[in-house]
ZAMARDREN-776510 format. One record per residue: residue number from 1; x, y, z of N, C-alpha, C in turn; residue in one letter. Coordinates in nm, 4 decimals. Layout:
node n NUM; n.u X; n.v Y; n.w Z; ca.u X; ca.v Y; ca.w Z; c.u X; c.v Y; c.w Z; res A
...
***
This chain:
node n 1; n.u 9.3144; n.v 12.0055; n.w 7.5947; ca.u 9.4600; ca.v 12.0723; ca.w 7.6069; c.u 9.4834; c.v 12.0489; c.w 7.7512; res X
node n 2; n.u 9.6176; n.v 12.0071; n.w 7.7786; ca.u 9.6746; ca.v 11.9960; ca.w 7.9035; c.u 9.7052; c.v 12.1284; c.w 7.9651; res X
node n 3; n.u 9.7335; n.v 12.1538; n.w 8.0890; ca.u 9.7548; ca.v 12.2883; ca.w 8.1470; c.u 9.9079; c.v 12.2940; c.w 8.0971; res X
node n 4; n.u 9.9460; n.v 12.4406; n.w 8.0678; ca.u 10.0699; ca.v 12.4772; ca.w 8.0459; c.u 10.1375; c.v 12.5088; c.w 8.1667; res X
node n 5; n.u 10.2524; n.v 12.4728; n.w 8.1895; ca.u 10.3506; ca.v 12.5001; ca.w 8.3086; c.u 10.3603; c.v 12.6520; c.w 8.3119; res X
node n 6; n.u 10.3435; n.v 12.7417; n.w 8.4253; ca.u 10.3458; ca.v 12.8715; ca.w 8.4273; c.u 10.5030; c.v 12.9170; c.w 8.4786; res X
node n 7; n.u 10.5306; n.v 12.8255; n.w 8.5685; ca.u 10.6537; ca.v 12.8659; ca.w 8.6511; c.u 10.6909; c.v 12.7473; c.w 8.7290; res X
node n 8; n.u 10.8345; n.v 12.7467; n.w 8.7689; ca.u 10.8801; ca.v 12.6618; ca.w 8.8767; c.u 10.9447; c.v 12.7658; c.w 8.9943; res X
node n 9; n.u 10.8841; n.v 12.7469; n.w 9.1100; ca.u 10.9050; ca.v 12.8283; ca.w 9.2190; c.u 11.0177; c.v 12.7584; c.w 9.2984; res X
node n 10; n.u 11.1190; n.v 12.8549; n.w 9.3243; ca.u 11.2318; ca.v 12.8089; ca.w 9.4386; c.u 11.2426; c.v 12.8876; c.w 9.5424; res X
node n 11; n.u 11.2591; n.v 12.8270; n.w 9.6558; ca.u 11.2779; ca.v 12.9092; ca.w 9.7662; c.u 11.4408; c.v 12.9468; c.w 9.8021; res X
node n 12; n.u 11.4586; n.v 13.0696; n.w 9.8111; ca.u 11.6102; ca.v 13.1091; ca.w 9.8374; c.u 11.6129; c.v 13.1817; c.w 9.9583; res X
node n 13; n.u 11.7457; n.v 13.1822; n.w 10.0368; ca.u 11.7432; ca.v 13.2671; ca.w 10.1524; c.u 11.8285; c.v 13.3891; c.w 10.0993; res X
node n 14; n.u 11.8517; n.v 13.4004; n.w 9.9804; ca.u 11.9207; ca.v 13.5282; ca.w 9.9350; c.u 11.8652; c.v 13.5575; c.w 9.7814; res X
node n 15; n.u 11.7683; n.v 13.5991; n.w 9.7785; ca.u 11.6894; ca.v 13.6455; ca.w 9.6625; c.u 11.7781; c.v 13.7174; c.w 9.5607; res X
node n 16; n.u 11.8470; n.v 13.8341; n.w 9.6056; ca.u 11.9330; ca.v 13.9060; ca.w 9.5154; c.u 12.0559; c.v 13.8423; c.w 9.4586; res X
node n 17; n.u 12.0975; n.v 13.7496; n.w 9.5423; ca.u 12.2328; ca.v 13.6718; ca.w 9.5162; c.u 12.1568; c.v 13.5451; c.w 9.4049; res X
node n 18; n.u 12.0508; n.v 13.4917; n.w 9.4173; ca.u 11.9843; ca.v 13.4228; ca.w 9.3168; c.u 11.9523; c.v 13.5002; c.w 9.2012; res X
node n 19; n.u 11.9015; n.v 13.6232; n.w 9.2134; ca.u 11.8771; ca.v 13.6855; ca.w 9.0863; c.u 12.0026; c.v 13.7185; c.w 9.0062; res X
node n 20; n.u 12.1381; n.v 13.7700; n.w 9.0601; ca.u 12.2512; ca.v 13.7771; ca.w 9.0057; c.u 12.3025; c.v 13.6392; c.w 8.9378; res X
node n 21; n.u 12.2689; n.v 13.5390; n.w 9.0118; ca.u 12.3072; ca.v 13.3961; ca.w 8.9374; c.u 12.2352; c.v 13.3831; c.w 8.7988; res X
node n 22; n.u 12.1058; n.v 13.3839; n.w 8.8157; ca.u 12.0069; ca.v 13.3522; ca.w 8.6933; c.u 12.0540; c.v 13.4678; c.w 8.5808; res X
node n 23; n.u 12.0575; n.v 13.5672; n.w 8.5972; ca.u 12.0844; ca.v 13.6885; ca.w 8.5058; c.u 12.2257; c.v 13.6869; c.w 8.4674; res X
node n 24; n.u 12.3312; n.v 13.6974; n.w 8.5549; ca.u 12.4802; ca.v 13.7062; ca.w 8.5079; c.u 12.5309; c.v 13.5813; c.w 8.4576; res X
node n 25; n.u 12.4889; n.v 13.4513; n.w 8.5224; ca.u 12.5791; ca.v 13.3429; ca.w 8.4916; c.u 12.4860; c.v 13.2730; c.w 8.3647; res X
node n 26; n.u 12.3498; n.v 13.2789; n.w 8.3595; ca.u 12.2594; ca.v 13.2140; ca.w 8.2805; c.u 12.1829; c.v 13.2962; c.w 8.1497; res X
node n 27; n.u 12.2103; n.v 13.4296; n.w 8.1794; ca.u 12.1575; ca.v 13.5328; ca.w 8.0905; c.u 12.0192; c.v 13.5312; c.w 8.1022; res X
node n 28; n.u 11.9405; n.v 13.5191; n.w 8.1902; ca.u 11.8137; ca.v 13.5440; ca.w 8.1906; c.u 11.7882; c.v 13.6763; c.w 8.2273; res X
node n 29; n.u 11.6714; n.v 13.7090; n.w 8.2217; ca.u 11.6077; ca.v 13.8544; ca.w 8.2188; c.u 11.5003; c.v 13.8580; c.w 8.3463; res X
node n 30; n.u 11.5219; n.v 13.9661; n.w 8.4231; ca.u 11.4254; ca.v 13.9741; ca.w 8.5249; c.u 11.2760; c.v 14.0355; c.w 8.4559; res X
node n 31; n.u 11.1730; n.v 13.9868; n.w 8.4605; ca.u 11.0569; ca.v 14.0519; ca.w 8.3888; c.u 10.9545; c.v 14.0988; c.w 8.4872; res X
node n 32; n.u 10.9557; n.v 14.0796; n.w 8.6218; ca.u 10.8736; ca.v 14.1222; ca.w 8.7192; c.u 10.9158; c.v 14.0994; c.w 8.8515; res X
node n 33; n.u 10.8714; n.v 14.2146; n.w 8.9404; ca.u 10.9174; ca.v 14.2163; ca.w 9.0949; c.u 10.8045; c.v 14.2615; c.w 9.1498; res X
node n 34; n.u 10.7714; n.v 14.1767; n.w 9.2782; ca.u 10.6681; ca.v 14.1923; ca.w 9.3701; c.u 10.7041; c.v 14.2253; c.w 9.5100; res X
node n 35; n.u 10.7269; n.v 14.3552; n.w 9.5497; ca.u 10.7772; ca.v 14.3794; ca.w 9.6895; c.u 10.6948; c.v 14.3157; c.w 9.7886; res X
node n 36; n.u 10.7607; n.v 14.2825; n.w 9.8930; ca.u 10.6827; ca.v 14.2214; ca.w 10.0135; c.u 10.7559; c.v 14.3122; c.w 10.1405; res X
node n 37; n.u 10.6549; n.v 14.3643; n.w 10.1996; ca.u 10.6980; ca.v 14.4485; ca.w 10.3197; c.u 10.7630; c.v 14.3616; c.w 10.4123; res X
node n 38; n.u 10.8978; n.v 14.3943; n.w 10.4578; ca.u 10.9645; ca.v 14.3501; ca.w 10.5548; c.u 11.0397; c.v 14.2155; c.w 10.5053; res X
node n 39; n.u 11.0384; n.v 14.1880; n.w 10.3852; ca.u 11.1266; ca.v 14.0691; ca.w 10.3029; c.u 11.1749; c.v 14.0984; c.w 10.1957; res X
node n 40; n.u 11.2362; n.v 14.0152; n.w 10.1112; ca.u 11.2915; ca.v 14.0460; ca.w 9.9931; c.u 11.1862; c.v 14.0377; c.w 9.8826; res X
node n 41; n.u 11.1910; n.v 14.0747; n.w 9.7559; ca.u 11.0964; ca.v 14.0645; ca.w 9.6617; c.u 11.0798; c.v 13.9239; c.w 9.6282; res X
node n 42; n.u 10.9489; n.v 13.9045; n.w 9.5654; ca.u 10.9379; ca.v 13.8166; ca.w 9.4771; c.u 10.9816; c.v 13.8386; c.w 9.3310; res X
node n 43; n.u 11.0660; n.v 13.7591; n.w 9.2838; ca.u 11.1093; ca.v 13.7733; ca.w 9.1283; c.u 11.0751; c.v 13.7011; c.w 9.0319; res X
node n 44; n.u 11.0419; n.v 13.7364; n.w 8.9268; ca.u 11.0178; ca.v 13.6327; ca.w 8.7909; c.u 11.1050; c.v 13.6454; c.w 8.6995; res X
node n 45; n.u 11.1547; n.v 13.5631; n.w 8.6361; ca.u 11.2718; ca.v 13.5484; ca.w 8.5380; c.u 11.2194; c.v 13.4847; c.w 8.4346; res X
node n 46; n.u 11.2599; n.v 13.5448; n.w 8.3153; ca.u 11.2327; ca.v 13.4767; ca.w 8.1645; c.u 11.3241; c.v 13.3685; c.w 8.1606; res X
node n 47; n.u 11.2771; n.v 13.2482; n.w 8.1604; ca.u 11.3432; ca.v 13.1140; ca.w 8.1334; c.u 11.3141; c.v 13.0739; c.w 7.9983; res X
node n 48; n.u 11.2300; n.v 13.0963; n.w 7.9137; ca.u 11.1743; ca.v 13.0522; ca.w 7.7932; c.u 11.0910; c.v 12.9384; c.w 7.8041; res X
node n 49; n.u 11.0651; n.v 12.8489; n.w 7.7204; ca.u 10.9743; ca.v 12.7270; ca.w 7.7296; c.u 11.0314; c.v 12.6292; c.w 7.8271; res X
node n 50; n.u 10.9403; n.v 12.5748; n.w 7.9032; ca.u 10.9732; ca.v 12.4858; ca.w 8.0123; c.u 10.9132; c.v 12.3600; c.w 8.0038; res X
node n 51; n.u 10.9717; n.v 12.2436; n.w 8.0249; ca.u 10.9167; ca.v 12.1079; ca.w 8.0462; c.u 10.9191; c.v 12.0638; c.w 8.1859; res X
node n 52; n.u 10.8511; n.v 11.9551; n.w 8.2392; ca.u 10.8537; ca.v 11.8787; ca.w 8.3396; c.u 10.9121; c.v 11.7389; c.w 8.3047; res X
node n 53; n.u 11.0176; n.v 11.6956; n.w 8.3774; ca.u 11.0583; ca.v 11.5613; ca.w 8.3658; c.u 11.0180; c.v 11.4908; c.w 8.4882; res X
node n 54; n.u 10.9544; n.v 11.3770; n.w 8.4564; ca.u 10.9026; ca.v 11.2592; ca.w 8.5506; c.u 11.0230; c.v 11.1769; c.w 8.5568; res X
node n 55; n.u 11.0996; n.v 11.1655; n.w 8.6750; ca.u 11.2172; ca.v 11.0593; ca.w 8.6928; c.u 11.1548; c.v 10.9491; c.w 8.7894; res X
node n 56; n.u 11.1702; n.v 10.8274; n.w 8.7382; ca.u 11.1338; ca.v 10.6995; ca.w 8.8314; c.u 11.2283; c.v 10.6913; c.w 8.9482; res X
node n 57; n.u 11.1821; n.v 10.6730; n.w 9.0574; ca.u 11.2522; ca.v 10.6823; ca.w 9.1767; c.u 11.3718; c.v 10.5575; c.w 9.1771; res X
node n 58; n.u 11.3291; n.v 10.4462; n.w 9.1307; ca.u 11.4361; ca.v 10.3503; ca.w 9.1346; c.u 11.5602; c.v 10.3787; c.w 9.0701; res X
node n 59; n.u 11.5602; n.v 10.4126; n.w 8.9447; ca.u 11.6580; ca.v 10.4507; ca.w 8.8761; c.u 11.7365; c.v 10.5978; c.w 8.8813; res X
node n 60; n.u 11.6466; n.v 10.6673; n.w 8.9469; ca.u 11.6996; ca.v 10.8013; ca.w 8.9953; c.u 11.7848; c.v 10.7750; c.w 9.1254; res X
node n 61; n.u 11.7467; n.v 10.6843; n.w 9.1936; ca.u 11.8046; ca.v 10.6559; ca.w 9.3224; c.u 11.8133; c.v 10.7834; c.w 9.4242; res X
node n 62; n.u 11.6812; n.v 10.8544; n.w 9.4197; ca.u 11.6679; ca.v 10.9774; ca.w 9.4878; c.u 11.5373; c.v 10.9567; c.w 9.5936; res X
node n 63; n.u 11.5140; n.v 11.0332; n.w 9.6552; ca.u 11.3772; ca.v 11.0360; ca.w 9.7426; c.u 11.2841; c.v 11.1148; c.w 9.6522; res X
node n 64; n.u 11.1551; n.v 11.1021; n.w 9.6492; ca.u 11.0604; ca.v 11.1862; ca.w 9.5690; c.u 11.0856; c.v 11.3111; c.w 9.6075; res X
node n 65; n.u 11.0583; n.v 11.4016; n.w 9.5172; ca.u 11.0728; ca.v 11.5568; ca.w 9.5226; c.u 11.1327; c.v 11.6321; c.w 9.4259; res X
node n 66; n.u 11.1947; n.v 11.7248; n.w 9.4432; ca.u 11.2624; ca.v 11.8293; ca.w 9.3466; c.u 11.4054; c.v 11.7501; c.w 9.3133; res X
node n 67; n.u 11.4265; n.v 11.7452; n.w 9.1851; ca.u 11.5661; ca.v 11.6716; ca.w 9.1551; c.u 11.6553; c.v 11.7812; c.w 9.0878; res X
node n 68; n.u 11.6214; n.v 11.8654; n.w 8.9919; ca.u 11.7016; ca.v 11.9756; ca.w 8.9154; c.u 11.6130; c.v 12.0416; c.w 8.8363; res X
node n 69; n.u 11.6605; n.v 12.1546; n.w 8.7791; ca.u 11.6268; ca.v 12.2491; ca.w 8.6754; c.u 11.7178; c.v 12.2032; c.w 8.5598; res X
node n 70; n.u 11.6776; n.v 12.2002; n.w 8.4548; ca.u 11.7399; ca.v 12.1682; ca.w 8.3273; c.u 11.7048; c.v 12.2994; c.w 8.2290; res X
node n 71; n.u 11.8297; n.v 12.3360; n.w 8.1579; ca.u 11.8428; ca.v 12.4422; ca.w 8.0776; c.u 11.9178; c.v 12.3926; c.w 7.9339; res X
node n 72; n.u 11.8226; n.v 12.4051; n.w 7.8399; ca.u 11.8648; ca.v 12.3566; ca.w 7.7034; c.u 11.9569; c.v 12.4443; c.w 7.6506; res X
node n 73; n.u 12.0824; n.v 12.4017; n.w 7.5872; ca.u 12.1867; ca.v 12.4740; ca.w 7.5369; c.u 12.2245; c.v 12.4231; c.w 7.3893; res X
node n 74; n.u 12.2826; n.v 12.4885; n.w 7.2869; ca.u 12.3086; ca.v 12.4571; ca.w 7.1670; c.u 12.4418; c.v 12.3788; c.w 7.1634; res X
node n 75; n.u 12.5161; n.v 12.4081; n.w 7.2651; ca.u 12.6619; ca.v 12.3609; ca.w 7.2747; c.u 12.6893; c.v 12.3184; c.w 7.4061; res X
node n 76; n.u 12.6939; n.v 12.2010; n.w 7.4543; ca.u 12.7161; ca.v 12.1576; ca.w 7.5827; c.u 12.8535; c.v 12.1865; c.w 7.6474; res X
node n 77; n.u 12.9537; n.v 12.1638; n.w 7.5441; ca.u 13.0831; ca.v 12.1930; ca.w 7.6113; c.u 13.1230; c.v 12.3443; c.w 7.6314; res X
node n 78; n.u 13.0594; n.v 12.4187; n.w 7.5312; ca.u 13.0816; ca.v 12.5596; ca.w 7.5274; c.u 12.9803; c.v 12.6242; c.w 7.6538; res X
node n 79; n.u 12.8610; n.v 12.5664; n.w 7.6866; ca.u 12.7967; ca.v 12.5907; ca.w 7.7870; c.u 12.8598; c.v 12.5737; c.w 7.9219; res X
node n 80; n.u 12.9155; n.v 12.4528; n.w 7.9397; ca.u 12.9878; ca.v 12.4257; ca.w 8.0604; c.u 13.1176; c.v 12.4946; c.w 8.0714; res X
node n 81; n.u 13.1887; n.v 12.5202; n.w 7.9751; ca.u 13.3219; ca.v 12.6224; ca.w 7.9819; c.u 13.2682; c.v 12.7548; c.w 8.0339; res X
node n 82; n.u 13.1535; n.v 12.8029; n.w 7.9485; ca.u 13.1069; ca.v 12.9407; ca.w 8.0016; c.u 13.0769; c.v 12.9442; c.w 8.1483; res X
node n 83; n.u 13.0119; n.v 12.8629; n.w 8.2051; ca.u 12.9767; ca.v 12.8456; ca.w 8.3574; c.u 13.0962; c.v 12.8313; c.w 8.4433; res X
node n 84; n.u 13.1984; n.v 12.7606; n.w 8.3760; ca.u 13.3083; ca.v 12.7372; ca.w 8.4744; c.u 13.4127; c.v 12.8735; c.w 8.4672; res X
node n 85; n.u 13.3970; n.v 12.9476; n.w 8.3408; ca.u 13.4563; ca.v 13.0769; ca.w 8.3339; c.u 13.3945; c.v 13.1865; c.w 8.4349; res X
node n 86; n.u 13.2813; n.v 13.1671; n.w 8.4548; ca.u 13.2139; ca.v 13.2536; ca.w 8.5406; c.u 13.2118; c.v 13.2170; c.w 8.6903; res X
node n 87; n.u 13.2938; n.v 13.1013; n.w 8.7487; ca.u 13.2964; ca.v 13.0666; ca.w 8.8858; c.u 13.1889; c.v 12.9563; c.w 8.9217; res X
node n 88; n.u 13.1316; n.v 12.9118; n.w 8.8255; ca.u 13.0190; ca.v 12.8089; ca.w 8.8698; c.u 13.0695; c.v 12.6857; c.w 8.8897; res X
node n 89; n.u 13.0272; n.v 12.6247; n.w 9.0076; ca.u 13.0800; ca.v 12.4917; ca.w 9.0448; c.u 13.0121; c.v 12.3717; c.w 8.9495; res X
node n 90; n.u 13.0900; n.v 12.3124; n.w 8.8511; ca.u 13.0378; ca.v 12.1955; ca.w 8.7741; c.u 13.0463; c.v 12.0714; c.w 8.8560; res X
node n 91; n.u 12.9406; n.v 11.9988; n.w 8.8834; ca.u 12.9240; ca.v 11.8989; ca.w 8.9678; c.u 12.9503; c.v 11.7506; c.w 8.8822; res X
node n 92; n.u 12.9028; n.v 11.7713; n.w 8.7579; ca.u 12.9196; ca.v 11.6348; ca.w 8.6819; c.u 12.9622; c.v 11.7069; c.w 8.5203; res X
node n 93; n.u 13.1012; n.v 11.6818; n.w 8.4883; ca.u 13.1171; ca.v 11.7436; ca.w 8.3522; c.u 13.0205; c.v 11.6734; c.w 8.2460; res X
node n 94; n.u 13.0324; n.v 11.7499; n.w 8.1254; ca.u 12.9368; ca.v 11.6991; ca.w 8.0150; c.u 12.9636; c.v 11.5698; c.w 7.9856; res X
node n 95; n.u 12.8675; n.v 11.4997; n.w 7.9472; ca.u 12.8568; ca.v 11.3481; ca.w 7.9145; c.u 12.7348; c.v 11.3260; c.w 7.8392; res X
node n 96; n.u 12.7596; n.v 11.2052; n.w 7.7457; ca.u 12.6521; ca.v 11.1761; ca.w 7.6747; c.u 12.5834; c.v 11.0764; c.w 7.7249; res X
node n 97; n.u 12.4490; n.v 11.0747; n.w 7.7309; ca.u 12.3570; ca.v 10.9738; ca.w 7.7915; c.u 12.3640; c.v 10.8393; c.w 7.6935; res X
node n 98; n.u 12.3455; n.v 10.7233; n.w 7.7665; ca.u 12.3484; ca.v 10.6067; ca.w 7.6895; c.u 12.2717; c.v 10.6017; c.w 7.5658; res X
node n 99; n.u 12.2811; n.v 10.4931; n.w 7.4822; ca.u 12.2066; ca.v 10.4768; ca.w 7.3707; c.u 12.2189; c.v 10.5627; c.w 7.2659; res X
node n 100; n.u 12.1271; n.v 10.5639; n.w 7.1716; ca.u 12.1409; ca.v 10.6489; ca.w 7.0451; c.u 12.0384; c.v 10.7786; c.w 7.0780; res X
node n 101; n.u 12.0355; n.v 10.8206; n.w 7.2013; ca.u 11.9434; ca.v 10.9331; ca.w 7.2170; c.u 12.0037; c.v 11.0783; c.w 7.1775; res X
node n 102; n.u 12.1170; n.v 11.0879; n.w 7.1603; ca.u 12.1698; ca.v 11.2203; ca.w 7.0981; c.u 12.1828; c.v 11.3179; c.w 7.2387; res X
node n 103; n.u 12.1438; n.v 11.2720; n.w 7.3528; ca.u 12.1405; ca.v 11.3704; ca.w 7.4525; c.u 12.2772; c.v 11.3833; c.w 7.5353; res X
node n 104; n.u 12.3045; n.v 11.4877; n.w 7.5663; ca.u 12.4462; ca.v 11.4964; ca.w 7.6442; c.u 12.3915; c.v 11.6049; c.w 7.7555; res X
node n 105; n.u 12.4190; n.v 11.5754; n.w 7.8833; ca.u 12.4208; ca.v 11.6424; ca.w 8.0170; c.u 12.5457; c.v 11.6961; c.w 8.0737; res X
node n 106; n.u 12.5028; n.v 11.8129; n.w 8.1713; ca.u 12.6057; ca.v 11.8432; ca.w 8.2380; c.u 12.5409; c.v 11.9123; c.w 8.3690; res X
node n 107; n.u 12.5858; n.v 11.8655; n.w 8.4954; ca.u 12.5252; ca.v 11.9214; ca.w 8.5988; c.u 12.6300; c.v 12.0191; c.w 8.6821; res X
node n 108; n.u 12.5366; n.v 12.1243; n.w 8.7228; ca.u 12.6176; ca.v 12.2400; ca.w 8.8010; c.u 12.5422; c.v 12.2811; c.w 8.9187; res X
node n 109; n.u 12.5928; n.v 12.3405; n.w 9.0082; ca.u 12.5399; ca.v 12.3823; ca.w 9.1387; c.u 12.4948; c.v 12.5443; c.w 9.1377; res X
node n 110; n.u 12.3685; n.v 12.5643; n.w 9.1535; ca.u 12.3283; ca.v 12.7027; ca.w 9.1729; c.u 12.3154; c.v 12.7424; c.w 9.2887; res X
node n 111; n.u 12.2464; n.v 12.8591; n.w 9.2985; ca.u 12.2249; ca.v 12.9353; ca.w 9.4583; c.u 12.1744; c.v 12.8309; c.w 9.5568; res X
node n 112; n.u 12.2190; n.v 12.8384; n.w 9.6711; ca.u 12.1444; ca.v 12.7452; ca.w 9.7807; c.u 12.1726; c.v 12.5833; c.w 9.7494; res X
node n 113; n.u 12.2855; n.v 12.5734; n.w 9.6714; ca.u 12.3214; ca.v 12.4176; ca.w 9.6403; c.u 12.2193; c.v 12.3663; c.w 9.5604; res X
node n 114; n.u 12.1532; n.v 12.4506; n.w 9.4704; ca.u 12.0341; ca.v 12.3555; ca.w 9.4161; c.u 12.1071; c.v 12.3145; c.w 9.2771; res X
node n 115; n.u 12.0609; n.v 12.1620; n.w 9.2513; ca.u 12.1103; ca.v 12.0948; ca.w 9.1390; c.u 12.0376; c.v 12.1298; c.w 9.0026; res X
node n 116; n.u 12.1415; n.v 12.1888; n.w 8.9374; ca.u 12.0993; ca.v 12.2392; ca.w 8.7804; c.u 12.1656; c.v 12.1779; c.w 8.6735; res X
node n 117; n.u 12.1002; n.v 12.1673; n.w 8.5616; ca.u 12.1513; ca.v 12.0694; ca.w 8.4542; c.u 12.1546; c.v 12.1585; c.w 8.3278; res X
node n 118; n.u 12.2583; n.v 12.1416; n.w 8.2500; ca.u 12.2602; ca.v 12.1760; ca.w 8.1071; c.u 12.2126; c.v 12.0816; c.w 8.0261; res X
node n 119; n.u 12.1384; n.v 12.0891; n.w 7.9237; ca.u 12.1064; ca.v 11.9786; ca.w 7.8266; c.u 12.1065; c.v 12.0096; c.w 7.6967; res X
node n 120; n.u 12.1546; n.v 11.9114; n.w 7.5960; ca.u 12.1629; ca.v 11.9330; ca.w 7.4617; c.u 12.1399; c.v 11.8083; c.w 7.3853; res X
node n 121; n.u 12.0585; n.v 11.8055; n.w 7.2770; ca.u 12.0020; ca.v 11.6995; ca.w 7.1988; c.u 12.0477; c.v 11.7371; c.w 7.0526; res X
node n 122; n.u 12.1284; n.v 11.6517; n.w 7.0011; ca.u 12.1668; ca.v 11.6475; ca.w 6.8490; c.u 12.0284; c.v 11.6394; c.w 6.7671; res X
***
């Protein structure tokens, strides 16, 4: 059995601002905090089941490293509209991925200009 992904760790210079973003804008729930003397808490958020996407460098046209976090939604248009209504910057409006994949994506900006994605598959 392959290892299960436990978490995706993100560094932020404003933990409480990031907590507000993920809880208020995306509806996640804080499940645990670990206080650190002289610093902000480590915070764990329930994001449901997680996958890792491996993107080929050539077609992604990016340097190797972190690219985005993806959040699956039932309705890509409604998801994007909800984010806009909450003041979230949409970087790339919802679009269908080529071919007959049934996949639609939308990119938006998270705390610290983090690249985030909404994902939907028919």
